[in-house]
C-alpha positions as CSV (number, residue, x, y, z in Angstrom):
1,M,86.8,93.4,60.0
2,K,87.4,96.9,61.5
3,R,85.0,96.3,64.7
4,L,86.7,92.7,65.1
5,L,90.3,94.5,65.1
6,F,88.7,96.9,67.9
7,L,87.2,94.3,70.0
8,V,90.4,92.3,70.6
9,P,92.5,95.1,72.4
10,V,89.2,95.8,74.4
11,A,88.9,92.2,75.5
12,A,92.6,91.9,76.5
13,F,92.4,95.1,78.4
14,L,89.1,93.9,80.4
15,A,90.8,90.4,80.8
16,V,93.9,92.4,82.6
17,I,91.3,94.5,84.7
18,A,89.6,90.9,85.9
19,A,93.1,89.7,86.8
20,F,94.0,92.6,89.0
21,V,90.5,92.5,90.6
22,V,91.2,88.7,91.5
23,G,94.7,89.6,92.8
24,L,93.5,92.4,95.1
25,R,91.2,89.9,96.9
26,H,94.1,87.7,97.4
27,D,95.5,88.2,100.9
28,P,99.2,88.2,100.7
29,S,99.9,87.6,104.4
30,H,98.1,84.2,104.4
31,I,100.5,82.3,101.6
32,T,100.3,78.7,101.9
33,S,104.1,77.4,102.6
34,A,105.3,74.0,101.7
35,M,106.7,73.7,105.0
36,I,103.1,73.2,106.8
37,N,103.3,70.0,108.6
38,R,106.8,69.5,108.0
39,P,109.7,69.5,110.4
40,L,111.9,72.7,110.3
41,P,115.0,72.1,108.2
42,Q,118.0,71.3,110.3
43,F,120.2,74.4,110.8
44,V,122.8,75.9,113.3
45,L,123.0,79.6,113.3
46,P,125.6,81.7,115.2
47,A,124.4,84.1,118.0
48,V,122.8,87.4,117.1
49,R,123.7,88.5,120.8
50,D,124.6,87.2,124.1
51,N,126.4,84.0,122.6
52,Q,123.2,82.0,122.1
53,G,122.8,80.9,118.8
54,L,119.6,79.2,117.4
55,T,119.3,75.7,116.1
56,S,116.4,73.6,114.9
57,A,116.8,71.7,118.1
58,D,115.7,74.6,119.9
59,F,112.2,73.9,118.8
60,K,111.3,70.8,120.8
61,G,109.2,70.6,123.8
62,E,106.5,73.3,123.2
63,P,104.7,75.1,120.9
64,M,106.5,78.6,120.1
65,L,107.0,81.2,117.3
66,L,110.0,81.6,114.9
67,N,110.0,85.2,114.0
68,V,112.1,86.1,110.9
69,F,113.4,89.9,111.1
70,A,116.0,92.2,110.2
71,S,117.5,95.3,111.8
72,W,117.0,96.8,107.9
73,C,113.6,95.8,107.9
74,A,110.8,98.8,108.2
75,A,107.8,96.4,108.4
76,C,109.5,94.6,111.4
77,R,109.6,97.6,113.5
78,L,105.8,97.5,113.1
79,E,105.4,94.3,114.7
80,H,107.9,94.9,117.5
81,G,106.0,96.4,120.2
82,L,103.7,93.4,119.9
83,L,106.3,91.0,120.0
84,L,107.7,92.4,123.3
85,R,104.0,92.3,124.6
86,L,103.9,88.7,123.9
87,K,107.0,87.9,125.5
88,D,105.8,89.7,128.7
89,Q,102.8,87.4,128.4
90,G,105.1,84.2,128.3
91,V,104.7,83.5,124.7
92,V,108.2,81.6,123.7
93,I,109.5,83.3,120.3
94,H,112.7,82.9,118.8
95,G,114.2,85.0,116.2
96,L,116.1,84.6,112.8
97,D,118.2,87.4,111.9
98,W,117.6,87.4,108.1
99,K,120.5,88.8,105.8
100,D,121.8,90.8,108.2
101,E,125.4,91.4,109.9
102,A,125.0,90.2,113.6
103,A,126.2,93.3,115.1
104,D,123.5,95.2,113.3
105,G,120.8,92.8,114.7
106,A,122.4,93.2,118.3
107,R,122.1,96.7,118.1
108,Y,118.6,96.9,116.8
109,L,117.5,94.5,119.7
110,A,119.5,96.5,122.4
111,T,117.8,99.7,121.2
112,D,114.3,98.4,120.4
113,G,113.9,95.8,123.0
114,D,114.5,92.1,122.7
115,P,111.5,90.1,122.6
116,Y,113.5,86.7,121.7
117,I,114.7,83.9,123.5
118,K,117.5,82.8,121.5
119,A,118.3,84.8,118.1
120,G,120.5,83.4,115.4
121,N,122.0,85.2,112.7
122,D,121.4,84.1,109.0
123,K,123.8,86.4,107.4
124,S,124.0,84.2,104.0
125,G,119.8,83.8,104.0
126,R,120.6,79.8,103.4
127,T,118.2,79.1,106.5
128,G,115.7,81.5,105.5
129,I,115.5,80.0,101.9
130,D,115.3,76.3,103.2
131,L,112.1,77.5,105.3
132,G,110.7,79.4,102.3
133,V,111.2,83.1,103.3
134,A,110.5,85.6,100.6
135,G,110.9,88.6,102.8
136,V,110.8,90.0,106.2
137,P,108.7,89.8,108.4
138,E,107.6,86.2,108.5
139,T,106.5,84.3,111.6
140,F,106.1,80.7,111.9
141,V,104.0,78.7,114.4
142,V,106.3,75.4,115.6
143,D,104.7,72.8,117.5
144,A,106.3,70.8,120.3
145,K,107.8,68.2,117.8
146,G,109.5,71.0,115.6
147,R,106.7,71.0,112.9
148,V,106.0,74.0,111.0
149,R,102.2,74.5,111.6
150,Y,101.4,77.8,110.3
151,K,103.4,80.8,108.6
152,I,102.2,84.3,108.4
153,V,103.9,86.9,105.9
154,G,104.3,90.4,107.0
155,P,104.0,92.2,110.3
156,I,101.7,90.3,112.9
157,E,98.9,92.4,113.8
158,T,97.0,92.4,117.1
159,R,94.0,90.7,115.3
160,D,96.5,88.2,113.8
161,W,97.5,87.4,117.5
162,E,93.9,87.0,118.7
163,N,92.1,85.5,116.0
164,T,94.9,83.1,114.7
165,L,98.3,82.7,116.2
166,K,97.2,82.7,119.9
167,P,94.3,80.1,119.5
168,L,96.6,78.0,117.4
169,L,99.4,77.9,120.2
170,Q,96.5,77.1,122.7
171,R,95.4,74.3,120.6
172,L,98.8,72.8,120.2
173,R,99.9,73.2,124.0
174,S,96.7,71.2,124.7
175,E,97.9,68.4,122.2
176,T,101.2,67.8,124.3
């Protein structure tokens, strides 16, 4: 009986360790989104800068990226240089300034560079919630019909661009 009482906590401990090991193998940047292959939710957001807000209607005609960022987001700064380089290469990127003051977002873009064609302010976070945003940064690939085709959680790295996002955008362009 004492041996059985000893084995129960050991078995529970081993089960917890096994759960952690399985969790460590999961890549959190590749979370499946309920939005995949669905149209963007309808939204109209006020401008972050330049009196150009952002609406769901802006995502028609060609494949593009929707990058969710915030001025207070440290991880957003990690991907910012890459976003600027992508803009220089002609990649269409729109920004959604999530749970942030528009003036703070505008100051961030004025100081660090602006990779966005249009940027809308989602101060309440409602549009982000409708998109399934859990935190920033997150980036969506949107096709020419305004449907979400892919989502990446966390800062985009060069390998993400080269191996996933760029080939997907090229494929979507060839479909239009």
